[in-house]
C-alpha positions in Angstrom: 0.2 -0.3 0.2 1.5 3.4 -1.1 0.0 6.6 1.5 -0.8 9.6 -0.3 1.4 12.2 0.8 0.9 15.2 -2.0 0.3 18.1 -1.0 -3.2 18.4 -1.3 -3.8 15.6 2.0 -1.1 18.4 3.5 -3.1 21.4 3.3 -4.9 23.3 6.0 -8.6 22.3 4.4 -7.5 18.6 6.4 -7.5 19.6 9.1 -3.4 19.5 9.4 -1.3 22.9 10.5 1.0 24.3 8.9 4.5 23.9 11.0 3.0 19.9 11.6 2.9 20.2 7.2 6.4 20.6 6.9 7.3 17.6 8.8 7.6 15.9 5.2 9.5 13.6 2.9 12.0 15.6 0.8 12.4 15.4 -2.7 15.1 12.4 -3.9 15.9 14.9 -6.6 16.5 18.3 -6.8 13.0 19.6 -8.2 10.7 20.0 -4.7 8.3 19.6 -7.8 8.7 16.8 -9.8 6.7 14.1 -7.6 8.7 11.3 -6.5 9.4 10.8 -3.1 12.4 8.2 -1.5 11.2 7.1 2.2 14.2 7.2 3.1 14.7 10.7 2.5 13.5 12.3 5.6 13.7 15.9 7.0 15.4 16.8 10.3 11.8 17.5 12.0 9.9 14.8 10.3 13.1 12.2 11.5 13.3 13.9 15.0 9.3 13.5 14.8 8.9 9.6 13.6 12.1 9.1 16.0 10.9 10.4 19.2 7.6 8.1 18.6 8.7 4.9 18.3 10.9 6.0 21.0 7.7 6.6 23.2 5.6 3.6 21.8 8.8 1.4 22.7 9.4 2.6 26.1 5.1 2.1 27.6 5.6 0.0 30.3 2.9 -2.5 28.7 5.4 -2.6 25.9 8.6 -2.1 27.2 9.2 -5.9 28.9 8.4 -8.0 25.7 10.4 -9.1 23.5 11.7 -7.8 19.8 8.9 -9.5 18.1 6.1 -8.3 20.0 7.9 -4.5 20.0 8.9 -4.7 16.3 4.0 -6.0 16.2 3.3 -3.1 17.6 5.7 -0.5 15.2 3.6 -2.1 12.7 0.6 -1.6 13.7 1.0 1.4 15.0 2.6 2.8 11.8 -0.5 0.8 10.0 -3.5 2.6 12.3 -5.7 5.1 10.9 -5.6 8.6 11.7 -8.0 10.3 14.3 -10.2 12.0 11.8 -13.7 11.5 13.3 -14.7 8.2 12.1 -15.7 5.4 13.3 -12.4 2.7 12.9 -9.9 5.7 14.4 -7.0 4.3 15.5 -7.7 1.1 14.9 -5.9 -1.4 12.1 -7.4 -4.1 9.3 -4.4 -6.9 9.2 -4.7 -10.4 9.5 -2.4 -12.6 10.6 -0.5 -14.2 8.0 0.2 -10.5 6.9 1.8 -9.9 10.1 3.9 -12.5 10.3 5.4 -11.1 6.7 6.6 -7.6 8.2 8.4 -9.8 10.8 9.7 -12.9 8.8 8.3 -15.5 10.7 5.2 -17.8 10.4 1.9 -17.4 11.5 2.1 -20.0 14.5 4.5 -17.6 16.7 2.5 -14.6 15.7 -0.5 -16.3 17.6 2.4 -17.9 20.7 4.6 -15.1 20.4 3.4 -11.9 19.3 -0.1 -11.3 20.1 -1.0 -13.3 22.8 1.9 -11.3 25.1 0.4 -8.5 23.7 -3.2 -8.9 24.8 -1.2 -9.8 28.4 0.7 -7.2 28.8 -2.6 -5.1 28.0 -0.7 -3.5 24.7 -2.9 -4.5 22.5 -7.2 -5.4 21.9 -8.0 -7.7 19.1 -11.4 -8.4 17.1 -11.7 -10.6 14.9 -13.7 -9.9 11.5 -16.2 -12.6 10.5 -18.0 -12.9 6.9 -21.3 -13.8 6.6 -20.8 -17.6 6.8 -18.9 -16.5 9.9 -15.8 -17.2 8.0 -12.6 -15.6 9.4 -11.3 -12.4 7.4 -9.4 -10.0 9.2 -8.2 -8.8 12.3 -9.1 -5.5 13.8 -6.2 -4.1 16.3 -6.2 -1.1 19.0 -2.7 -0.7 20.3 -3.6 0.7 23.4 -0.7 3.4 23.7 -1.9 5.1 20.7 -5.1 5.0 22.8 -4.2 6.2 26.0 -2.0 8.9 24.2 -4.9 9.9 22.2 -7.3 10.5 24.9 -5.3 11.1 27.9 -1.8 12.4 25.9 -3.2 15.6 24.1 -2.3 16.7 20.9 1.0 16.8 22.1 2.0 13.8 23.1 5.2 12.0 20.9 2.7 9.5 19.6 -0.2 11.5 18.7 1.0 11.6 14.9 -1.1 12.8 11.8 -2.6 11.0 9.0 0.8 12.2 7.1 3.5 11.8 9.4 1.8 7.7 9.9 1.6 7.1 6.0 5.5 8.3 6.1 6.7 5.7 9.6 4.6 3.2 7.1 6.4 3.7 3.6 10.0 3.6 5.4 8.9 0.0 7.1 7.7 -0.7 3.6 11.1 0.1 2.0 13.4 -1.9 5.2 11.1 -4.8 6.0 8.2 -4.8 3.7 7.4 -8.0 2.5 6.7 -6.3 -1.0 2.9 -7.0 -3.3 1.4 -5.9 -5.6 -2.2 -5.1 -5.5 -4.4 -4.2 -8.8 -4.3 -1.0 -11.1 -1.9 0.1 -8.5 2.1 0.2 -8.8 3.4 -2.8 -7.2 5.7 -2.3 -4.1 9.1 -4.2 -4.4 9.7 -5.8 -1.4 11.8 -4.3 1.5 15.8 -4.2 2.2 15.7 -7.1 4.7 12.3 -8.7 2.9 14.4 -12.2 2.9 15.8 -12.3 6.3 13.4 -14.6 8.0 12.8 -17.1 10.7 15.4 -16.7 14.0 16.3 -13.3 15.1 14.8 -11.7 12.1 12.1 -9.0 14.3 15.4 -7.8 16.0 17.6 -7.1 13.3 14.4 -5.9 11.9 13.8 -3.5 14.1 17.7 -2.3 14.8 17.5 -1.3 11.0 14.1 0.8 12.0 16.0 2.4 14.6 19.3 2.7 13.3 17.4 4.9 10.4 15.3 6.6 12.8 18.8 7.9 14.5 21.2 8.8 10.9 21.3 12.2 9.3 21.5 12.6 6.1 25.9 12.0 5.9 24.6 8.1 6.4 26.8 8.0 9.6 25.1 6.5 13.0 25.1 8.9 15.8 26.8 7.0 18.5 26.5 6.9 21.4 29.3 8.7 24.1 30.3 7.1 27.7 32.2 4.2 28.4 32.6 0.7 26.6 33.6 -2.5 26.8 36.8 -2.9 25.0 35.7 -6.3 23.4 32.5 -4.7 22.1 33.1 -1.8 20.7 30.9 1.9 20.5 29.0 1.0 17.8 28.1 -2.7 19.8 27.4 -0.2 22.7 24.9 1.9 20.3 23.1 -0.6 19.1 22.4 -2.5 22.6 22.0 1.2 23.0 18.9 1.4 20.9 17.7 -2.1 21.4 17.8 -2.6 24.7 19.7 -5.7 24.6 23.2 -6.1 26.0 26.2 -5.3 24.5 27.3 -8.6 23.1 23.6 -9.2 21.7 24.1 -5.7 19.6 27.8 -6.5 18.6 25.4 -9.4 17.1 22.4 -7.5 15.5 25.2 -5.1 14.3 27.3 -8.2 12.1 24.0 -9.9 10.6 22.7 -6.2 9.4 26.8 -5.9 7.7 26.0 -9.2 6.6 22.6 -8.1 4.3 24.4 -5.0 3.8 22.3 -2.6 5.6 25.6 -1.5 7.2 28.8 -0.6 7.0 32.0 -0.3 9.2 35.0 2.4 9.1 37.0 5.0 10.1 37.1 8.4 10.2 40.1 10.4 8.9 42.8 11.8 10.0 45.2 15.0 8.5 48.2 13.0 9.1 46.6 9.8 7.0 46.4 7.6 9.7 42.6 5.5 10.9 40.5 7.5 13.6 37.4 6.5 14.8 35.7 4.0 14.1 31.7 4.9 12.8 29.1 3.5 11.2 27.5 3.7 8.1 23.7 3.2 7.6 23.9 2.8 3.9 20.0 2.8 2.6 20.5 6.6 4.6 23.5 7.1 2.4 22.2 6.0 -0.8 19.4 8.1 -0.4 21.0 11.0 0.0 23.7 10.7 -3.2 26.4 9.9 -1.2 27.8 7.0 -3.2 31.6 7.4 -3.3 31.0 7.6 0.8 29.3 4.2 0.7 32.6 2.6 -1.2 34.6 3.9 0.7 32.8 2.8 3.9 32.5 -0.8 2.7 36.1 -1.0 1.5 37.8 0.3 5.0 35.7 -2.3 7.2 37.5 -3.8 9.8 37.3 -6.9 11.4 36.0 -4.4 14.9 33.2 -2.4 14.8 35.4 0.6 16.1 38.4 1.4 16.4 40.6 3.6 19.3 42.9 6.9 17.5 46.4 6.9 17.8 45.9 10.0 20.1 42.6 8.7 22.6 42.9 9.7 25.8 40.5 8.8 29.0 36.5 8.3 28.6 34.5 10.5 27.6 32.8 12.8 30.0 28.9 12.2 31.6 26.7 12.7 28.9 24.3 15.9 29.1 21.3 14.2 29.4 21.0 10.4 30.7 19.4 7.7 28.2 20.3 10.3 25.2 23.0 8.5 22.7 26.4 10.7 22.7 28.0 12.3 20.4 28.5 11.7 16.7 31.1 10.0 15.3 31.6 11.8 11.6 34.0 13.8 10.8 34.0 17.6 10.4 31.8 17.7 6.9 29.4 15.6 7.7 28.9 17.6 11.3 27.7 20.6 8.8 25.7 18.7 6.6 23.8 17.3 9.6 23.4 20.3 11.9 20.6 18.8 13.9 22.8 15.4 15.7 24.1 17.8 19.5 27.5 18.6 19.4 30.3 16.5 21.5 31.1 18.2 24.9 34.0 20.7 24.9 35.9 19.1 27.5 35.1 15.8 26.5 37.4 13.5 24.9 37.6 10.1 22.7 37.1 6.8 24.3 40.1 4.4 24.1 38.6 1.0 22.7 41.0 -1.8 22.8 42.8 -3.3 20.0 42.6 -7.0 19.6 44.5 -9.4 21.6 45.4 -11.5 18.0 47.7 -8.9 15.9 46.2 -9.5 12.6 49.0 -10.5 10.2 48.8 -8.4 7.5 51.2 -7.3 4.8 52.8 -3.5 5.5 50.4 -1.0 3.4 53.2 1.3 3.7 57.0 0.7 2.7 58.7 4.6 3.6 61.2 2.7 6.2 60.6 4.6 9.0 60.0 3.5 12.2 56.2 3.1 12.4 56.3 0.3 9.9 56.5 -3.4 11.3 55.1 -2.1 14.6 51.8 -3.8 13.8 48.7 -3.7 10.9 48.6 0.4 11.3 52.2 1.1 11.0 51.5 3.8 13.8 54.5 5.6 15.3 55.6 5.0 19.2 54.1 6.9 21.7 57.2 7.7 24.6 58.6 4.7 26.3 56.8 5.3 29.9 53.2 6.3 28.2 50.3 5.6 31.5 52.3 3.2 32.6 52.1 4.4 36.2 48.3 3.6 36.3 46.9 1.0 37.7 46.2 -2.3 36.0 43.1 -3.3 36.8 41.3 -5.3 33.7 38.0 -4.5 34.6 38.7 -0.7 34.3 39.1 1.6 31.5 42.7 3.0 32.1 44.2 -0.8 31.9 43.0 -1.6 29.0 44.8 1.9 26.9 47.6 0.3 26.8 50.3 1.4 24.0 49.1 1.8 20.3 52.7 0.2 19.1 52.3 -2.8 21.2 48.6 -4.1 19.7 47.2 -5.5 22.5 50.4 -6.8 24.3 51.3 -5.7 28.4 53.3 -2.6 28.8 56.3 -2.1 29.8 56.8 -3.4 33.3 53.4 -5.3 32.7 52.7 -9.0 33.0 51.4 -10.5 30.1 47.5 -11.8 30.3 46.4 -14.4 28.3 42.5 -13.6 27.0 39.4 -15.4 28.3 37.9 -18.0 26.7 34.0 -14.9 26.5 37.0 -12.5 25.2 38.3 -14.8 22.4 34.5 -16.4 21.5 33.7 -12.7 21.6 36.5 -11.3 18.7 36.3 -14.3 16.6 32.5 -13.4 16.3 33.1 -10.5 15.8 36.1 -10.8 13.0 33.3 -13.4 11.2 30.8 -10.9 11.3 33.5 -8.3 9.5 34.6 -10.4 6.7 31.9 -11.8 5.6 31.6 -15.3 6.8 28.3 -17.4 7.6 27.2 -17.8 11.4 24.7 -18.8 13.6 21.7 -16.0 13.7 20.2 -15.7 16.7 22.1 -16.5 19.3 22.4 -13.0 21.4 19.2 -12.6 22.5 19.4 -17.1 24.0 22.3 -15.1 25.5 20.4 -12.2 26.7 17.7 -14.4 28.7 20.3 -16.2 30.1 20.2 -15.7 34.4 23.5 -15.8 35.8 22.3 -15.9 39.4 19.4 -18.2 41.1 16.0 -17.3 41.1 14.8 -14.7 43.2 12.2 -17.0 45.0 14.1 -17.8 48.4 12.4 -21.3 47.9 14.3 -21.6 44.7 17.8 -20.5 45.7 17.8 -22.6 48.9 16.8 -25.3 46.8 18.9 -25.1 43.6 22.0 -23.3 45.9 24.1 -27.0 45.7 24.2 -26.9 42.2 24.8 -23.0 41.6 27.3 -23.8 39.4 25.7 -25.5 36.6 22.7 -23.4 37.6 25.1 -20.5 35.1 26.3 -23.5 32.6 22.4 -23.6 31.7 20.7 -21.6 28.9 17.7 -19.6 28.9 15.2 -22.0 28.3 16.9 -25.1 30.2 17.1 -22.4 33.8 13.0 -22.4 33.0 13.1 -25.9 32.5 15.2 -26.7 35.7 12.9 -24.4 37.7 9.6 -26.0 36.4 11.2 -29.4 38.1 12.1 -27.9 41.2 9.0 -26.5 41.7 7.3 -29.6 40.7 9.3 -31.4 43.0 8.5 -29.0 45.9 5.0 -29.4 45.8 4.7 -33.5 45.5 7.2 -32.8 48.3 3.8 -30.7 49.7 1.3 -33.6 49.1 3.7 -35.5 50.7 3.0 -34.3 54.5 6.5 -32.1 53.7 6.3 -28.6 55.4 6.6 -26.3 53.3 9.3 -24.2 55.0 10.9 -27.4 54.9 10.7 -28.9 51.5 13.3 -26.6 49.5 15.6 -27.7 52.5 15.0 -31.5 51.5 15.4 -30.6 47.9 18.6 -28.9 48.5 20.2 -31.9 50.6 18.5 -34.7 47.6 21.0 -32.7 44.8 23.9 -32.9 47.8 23.3 -36.3 48.0 23.5 -37.0 44.3 26.6 -34.6 43.3 28.6 -36.6 46.0 27.7 -39.6 44.3 29.2 -38.1 41.2 32.1 -36.8 42.3 31.1 -33.1 42.1 29.9 -31.0 39.6 33.3 -30.6 37.7 32.4 -34.3 36.3 29.0 -33.4 35.0 29.2 -32.8 30.8 25.8 -32.2 30.8 24.5 -30.0 33.6 21.2 -29.3 31.8 20.2 -33.5 31.7 21.8 -34.2 34.9 19.2 -32.2 37.1 16.2 -33.5 35.2 17.0 -37.0 34.7 19.2 -37.6 38.0 19.2 -34.6 40.3 15.3 -33.7 41.2 14.1 -36.9 41.3 13.0 -39.0 43.8 14.0 -42.4 43.9 12.3 -44.6 46.0 14.0 -47.8 47.6 10.7 -49.6 48.4 6.9 -48.9 47.9 6.0 -45.9 50.0 5.5 -43.2 48.4 7.5 -40.8 51.3 11.0 -42.7 50.2 13.6 -41.4 49.0 17.1 -43.2 48.9 15.9 -45.0 52.2 15.0 -41.8 53.8 11.5 -40.5 55.3 11.2 -37.4 53.3 8.7 -36.3 56.2 10.1 -37.5 58.6 13.7 -36.9 57.9 14.6 -40.5 59.3 14.9 -43.8 58.1 12.3 -46.0 56.0 10.9 -48.6 58.5 9.5 -49.9 55.1 13.1 -50.2 53.6 14.0 -52.1 56.6 11.1 -54.6 57.0 12.4 -55.7 52.9 15.7 -55.9 54.1 14.6 -57.4 57.0 12.7 -59.9 54.8 15.0 -60.4 51.9 18.1 -61.3 55.1 15.6 -63.6 56.4 14.6 -65.5 53.4 18.4 -66.1 52.6 18.7 -67.1 55.8 15.7 -69.6 55.7 17.0 -70.9 52.3 20.3 -71.5 53.1 18.7 -73.5 56.3 17.1 -75.6 53.4 20.3 -75.9 51.2 22.2 -76.8 54.3 18.7 -79.9 55.4 19.1 -81.6 52.1 22.6 -80.5 50.5 24.7 -81.2 53.9 28.2 -81.9 51.7 27.8 -79.1 49.2 31.0 -77.0 49.2 31.4 -73.4 49.2 31.0 -72.1 45.9 28.7 -75.0 44.8 26.7 -73.7 48.0 26.6 -70.2 46.8 25.7 -71.1 43.6 22.3 -73.1 44.9 21.5 -70.4 47.0 22.0 -67.8 44.1 19.8 -70.1 42.1 16.9 -70.7 44.6 17.1 -67.2 45.5 16.5 -66.4 41.8 13.8 -68.7 41.4 12.0 -66.3 44.6 12.4 -63.4 42.8 11.0 -64.9 39.7 8.1 -66.2 41.8 7.8 -62.9 43.6 7.9 -61.2 40.1 5.1 -63.2 38.6 3.1 -62.4 41.7 3.2 -58.6 41.4 2.4 -59.2 38.0 -0.8 -60.9 38.9 -1.4 -58.9 41.7 -1.3 -56.1 39.3 -3.3 -57.5 36.8 -6.3 -58.2 39.4 -6.6 -54.5 40.5 -6.7 -52.8 36.7 -9.3 -55.7 36.2 -10.8 -54.3 39.5 -10.2 -50.7 38.3 -11.9 -51.3 35.3 -14.5 -53.7 36.7 -15.3 -50.0 39.3 -15.0 -47.3 36.4 -17.8 -50.2 34.7 -20.2 -49.9 37.7 -19.5 -46.0 37.7 -19.9 -45.5 34.3 -23.3 -47.6 34.7 -24.7 -45.5 38.1 -24.2 -42.6 35.5 -26.0 -44.0 32.6 -28.7 -44.7 35.2 -28.7 -41.1 36.8 -29.2 -39.7 33.8 -32.2 -41.9 32.9 -33.3 -40.9 36.0 -33.2 -37.8 35.6 -34.7 -38.1 32.3 -37.2 -40.0 33.1 -38.2 -37.5 35.8 -38.2 -34.9 33.8 -40.7 -35.9 31.2 -42.6 -37.1 34.0 -42.2 -33.7 35.0 -43.2 -32.4 31.6 -46.2 -34.1 31.0 -47.4 -32.9 34.9 -47.1 -29.1 33.7 -48.6 -29.5 30.7 -52.2 -30.7 33.2 -54.9 -28.6 33.1 -55.9 -26.9 36.8 -58.2 -28.9 38.9 -60.3 -26.3 39.9 -60.3 -23.1 36.9 -59.4 -25.4 34.1 -56.2 -23.4 33.1 -54.1 -25.1 30.1 -50.3 -25.7 31.2 -50.3 -25.4 35.3 -49.4 -28.6 36.5 -52.7 -29.8 37.5 -52.7 -26.7 39.7 -52.5 -22.8 38.9 -50.8 -20.4 40.8 -54.3 -18.8 42.1 -56.1 -22.2 42.7 -53.2 -23.0 45.0 -53.5 -20.3 47.5 -56.7 -20.9 47.7 -57.1 -24.1 48.7 -53.8 -23.0 51.1 -56.2 -20.1 52.0 -59.2 -23.0 52.6 -57.5 -25.2 54.6 -55.9 -22.4 57.1 -59.3 -21.6 57.5 -60.6 -24.6 58.8 -57.7 -25.1 61.5 -58.2 -21.1 62.3 -61.6 -21.9 63.0 -60.7 -25.1 65.4 -57.9 -23.4 67.3 -60.7 -20.6 68.4 -63.4 -23.4 68.8 -60.7 -25.1 71.4 -61.4 -22.7 74.3 -64.7 -20.6 72.8 -67.0 -24.2 72.3 -67.6 -27.4 74.2 -66.2 -30.1 72.8 -69.3 -32.3 72.8 -71.4 -29.9 71.3 -71.4 -30.6 67.6 -73.9 -27.3 67.1 -71.6 -25.1 69.0 -68.7 -25.7 67.8 -70.2 -25.0 64.2 -71.7 -21.6 64.8 -67.7 -20.6 66.5 -65.9 -21.9 63.1 -69.0 -20.7 61.3 -67.7 -17.0 63.3 -64.2 -17.2 62.9 -64.6 -17.7 59.1 -66.9 -14.7 58.5 -64.7 -12.7 60.1 -61.3 -14.2 58.0 -63.6 -13.2 55.5 -64.2 -9.7 55.8 -60.5 -9.5 56.4 -60.0 -11.1 53.4 -62.4 -8.6 51.8 -61.3 -5.4 52.7 -57.8 -6.4 51.7 -58.5 -6.8 48.5 -60.4 -3.5 48.2 -57.4 -1.7 50.1 -55.4 -4.0 46.8 -57.5 -2.8 44.1 -57.8 1.2 45.3 -54.0 1.2 45.0 -54.0 -0.1 41.6 -54.6 1.7 38.4 -57.7 1.5 36.7 -57.2 -1.2 33.7 -53.9 -2.1 34.8 -55.1 -5.7 36.1 -57.2 -5.8 32.7 -53.6 -6.9 31.2 -52.9 -9.8 33.1 -56.4 -11.7 34.7 -54.2 -14.9 35.7 -51.8 -12.5 37.6 -54.6 -9.9 39.0 -56.3 -13.6 40.3 -52.7 -14.8 41.8 -52.8 -11.2 43.6 -55.3 -11.4 45.1 -55.5 -14.6 46.2 -51.9 -14.7 48.4 -53.3 -11.6 49.8 -56.3 -13.1 50.8 -54.0 -16.0 51.9 -51.6 -13.4 53.6 -54.8 -12.6 55.9 -55.5 -15.9 57.3 -51.6 -16.4 58.1 -51.3 -13.5 60.2 -55.3 -14.2 62.1 -54.2 -18.3 62.2 -50.7 -17.1 64.7 -53.3 -14.3 66.4 -55.7 -16.9 67.5 -53.1 -19.7 68.4 -51.7 -17.0 70.6 -54.6 -16.2 72.2 -56.2 -19.9 72.1 -53.1 -20.4 74.2 -53.7 -18.3 77.0 -57.6 -18.9 77.4 -56.2 -22.3 77.9 -53.4 -21.2 80.1 -56.5 -20.2 82.6 -58.2 -23.5 82.9 -58.4 -25.9 85.8 -56.0 -28.2 84.8 -52.7 -25.6 83.8 -53.8 -23.5 87.1 -54.3 -27.2 89.6 -50.7 -28.4 87.5 -48.6 -25.3 87.8 -49.5 -25.7 91.4 -48.4 -29.1 92.2 -45.1 -28.0 90.1 -45.0 -25.0 92.1 -45.3 -27.0 95.7 -42.6 -29.8 94.6 -39.8 -27.2 93.1 -40.5 -25.1 97.1 -40.4 -28.5 98.9 -37.1 -29.6 97.3 -34.3 -29.9 100.0 -32.1 -27.5 99.7 -34.9 -25.4 99.7 -36.7 -26.5 103.2 -34.7 -24.7 105.2 -36.0 -21.1 103.9 -38.9 -22.6 101.5 -40.5 -19.4 101.7 -36.6 -17.1 100.6 -36.5 -15.4 97.3 -34.4 -18.3 95.9 -37.4 -20.6 96.7 -39.6 -18.4 95.5 -38.3 -17.8 91.8 -37.2 -21.7 91.4 -41.1 -22.6 92.2 -42.5 -19.7 90.0 -40.2 -20.9 87.0 -41.5 -24.2 87.9 -45.1 -23.7 88.2 -44.6 -21.4 84.3 -43.3 -24.6 82.6 -45.2 -26.6 84.0 -48.2 -24.3 83.1 -46.5 -24.1 79.1 -46.3 -28.1 79.0 -50.0 -28.5 79.9 -51.6 -26.0 77.9 -49.0 -27.3 74.9 -51.0 -31.1 75.6 -54.8 -29.7 75.8 -54.6 -27.3 72.6 -53.0 -30.8 70.9 -55.9 -33.0 72.5 -58.8 -30.4 71.9 -57.2 -29.9 67.8 -57.1 -34.0 67.4 -60.6 -33.8 69.4 -62.6 -31.6 66.7 -60.8 -33.0 63.9 -62.0 -36.6 64.8 -65.5 -35.1 65.2 -65.5 -32.6 61.9 -64.1 -35.8 59.9 -66.5 -38.1 61.6 -69.5 -36.1 60.9 -69.3 -35.0 57.5 -67.2 -36.6 55.6 -64.8 -35.3 52.6 -66.2 -34.5 49.6 -64.4 -35.4 46.3 -63.6 -32.7 44.5 -65.7 -32.0 41.4 -63.9 -31.1 38.2 -64.2 -28.1 36.3 -65.9 -29.7 33.6 -68.7 -29.8 35.7 -68.9 -26.7 37.1 -68.6 -25.3 33.8 -73.0 -25.0 34.2 -73.4 -23.2 37.7 -70.5 -20.8 36.5 -72.1 -20.2 33.6 -75.1 -19.0 35.3 -74.0 -16.7 37.5 -74.6 -13.2 36.4 -72.0 -10.7 34.7 -70.6 -9.0 37.5 -70.3 -5.2 36.6 -67.7 -4.4 38.9 -64.6 -5.5 37.8 -63.4 -5.6 41.4 -66.1 -7.4 42.0 -65.2 -9.8 39.0 -61.6 -10.5 39.7 -62.5 -11.3 43.1 -64.7 -14.0 42.0 
């Protein structure tokens, strides 16, 4: 996709300020109006604007901790996002996983697993799958959350708040650097970028590094190098790349070597007036070619050496501290290049060039000069020797910068009075990698990232540090992935120890003791050739000596003592050996020692084989029993499922029945309103019987009927009053929309009225029965009995005796009242059942003629109550 960067898209009518409209790409030719533009020719303001945006995006907390692939994906999605113009899809990016993988040089599975998943987890990206009418996915809508936060909380001055023209310029730059290229219909094809062919491991790192290098490179083509102290093995160029990518200098050196192999970067040295080589420089070849600096490109390509930066002959100590923390240091350009790139900050006046030490191995090359002066033959560069005692008074320390500033003539050898020091293995390995990268030899890609992720020290968790303490030397030899696997295995062992009853604070110590014992068996850490395999397969695993799960090499894990089961096994084996030997002596008394030993071993082997067969048989039985239980469990589950299905079917049939009282369909045999009415009738009868227990003569049926009729009339009056109040509280016509619901509400109100009356009548009956002669007589007897107990005989009328007697009388009266109420209710129910037989329920179909004969009531309230 070619973004439209014409003047029409940058005028005031598009809503873009004029000062922002000046931030556009510089034309490739001298004619500003020819319309041809090179995406790598960025004006100073545009370059700094895009650099600030990319740095702000990568520094966002949700992206800063991610790997290079998600970071590059964030930059690509940010460049392809829509600028805010008041539309629905503002700030969104439409893409699909395969295309995003081609932008980064990886496959779809890598994008799903290592790019989208961590970005969603850190809340750096929100995605939505776009589907067609048939539900098939056709794309992915992405929203970069730092961009969203910048537009909704940072204001127009936020570095991420780029305009449409600036986003298009950034997208064109990404296309020119590492775009995969495409040929749309009826449009000019977009060629692949410079790193389009770079795929696989480390491809995202190289592409992100090239983008940051270009944004930090001015029109001269020379990369703005960082200042300050750098490691002598890596060089200033590698330190600059490490600062850009946020990785180690070793990783930056490898990335820079791969970019050099790809032909997008070159290393050279600044020329001096004496004709000797100056400080090392890094050229971004695409930028230099875009500005037409072909001669400079050729010189940089021819002057590339085996190291990334070199120290001038007269260089002194370290650079002065940078003016701004985190910013790149002084440029490595010449004076003429500084004039063409005025926006690069100048080096402080008092700062001196930092010395990058020469390689330990002096390269053997033919001499470049043949003039007969003394500098010839002193190394590959033919520099003049300095005075003999230069810097000999400085302390020699391999970790300080001063120790590395030896004589330029010595080319890595010691100063006078210094002792020769062999380079370390890491130094030789780093120099070989640097030399291979500079010489164009093929080398492994992606090794720097694994080294960056590797942790030299033990994990921060205290339990892990205690558990893995005995193998700290082996831990330092593991890669990052292997360390993660060892930590996972150690956590699994700690979890298993906790499941065996070991206290959480003792588990790490037990695991450390296990590793110590394994090391003693092996002979020490130095004899372990494969640390990862030894830790996973031997050091961390539990080795039970018996069938007890708590046993580890004959030691109980929960108690720390000897395993009793192992002792039993040893005792049984010894007893069997003694018994077998006694049998042999009894059966074959004349055998010699060798023959006796042979027969004993043979019989012991027979016993072991028989035990093995018995073990196999018992295991088969256990498996058969397990299968039988599984089958029984499955049968029980199937039967339960059938029962649930039958119950559900019966419930469905029951719910389909009509109401027995009113005939309402799908009422489950009884609708809600009729159910309330039945309960109301039952409670009304119960309330009448409660009143009859004390207000009527139990042997007079007419008296009982009169009392229950009076109670029924009183309850009906209360019910009518409650229903009238409810009908008066609703709006007219509100109940007409749902007659069934209105009837249920009125029936429920009647039920609540009867329930409240039932509680009142019960308490009234208990109070009346408590004043009967039976209750009073029982209370008097209990009072006298309690008063006459032996501990009150000395003072039967005292306060304690009176209180205890009163309490006993009240308790006796309550028991008597409950008994009288229960007995009288039972008698009344029996008399009522004997006097009036329970009439069967009349079906609602038989009641239809009676209901049809009723006159219609013009009052809607009365109709609802009926």
